[in-house]
C-alpha angles and dihedrals in degrees: 000000000000095000089049092055092048091053090050094049098047097066090046091050093051091047093049091048090050091052091049091049091051091050092049091049093051091048091051089052092049091047093049093047092049099046107024110115120232110258101203094098098103091046092053093047091050092049091050093049097043099041095033088055090048090052092054088049089052091052091050091051095048094047092046092243081129107035105196138119117324088231088065089084093060094044089048091063095039089053092048091051091052092049092049092047092053092046091046092054091052094046094049089052090054093046091061090074097050127102115261097022090130097046118122091244095054093045093050096044091043090054091048094052091045088054090048091051095050091044093052091047094050091046089052091051091048092051091048089052091048091049092051091047095050097030085230114121094182086092087077090069087077092069098082091056091045092051095049094048088052092049091050091053092050091050090050089056090047091051092050093050097046101030087229116155097202089060089056090052090048089053091052090047089053091051091048090048090052090059092043095055090047088061089062095045093121093050134068085231087081089082093053091050091046091053092052092049091046090056089051098049101033114019098043095042089045090055090049092052092048091053089054094054119103114250097222122086119217 
């Protein structure tokens, strides 16, 4: 009878162990999703520095602080986009080794910011095409408002995923900034205002997110 009992108990033991392993796995996923920090901080900081610098350059060109070719304004933003694309590729590669990269929060927020980035880029291309078509480059002044509206929407998604109040406030600040820069659309000062708002809704939050990241790499 003893061998019979052993044979009966072994399948039950394996089944019980499998159930326990599944429960532990689900708990680990829930724990990771709840506590994993968002890892977009370095990307936000880079975007703020690169495009904030480009915005200051745009102001300098439009106010003749830098008196060079009118085409310099277009090449300024093209160059900034290339620099950011290279930096983004490197940063994403580094993020793959950080804890929490596969959490639901990071995946959702990452997808949101990717959508924002593509949307901003396509809008910029559309406005360039429109400016060429009409020979009226004043259309490009709409970009700061477009960018800040997109940032506000991304922060809203981040706030919903993390239940973090300061992200909600950042989203509202981005929306308010979008309206503020629109007020200056007929003045070169729009690029100064845009730079200030960009620091508030990208650079500062990016620093906060970086400070929340774990130091160890797994």
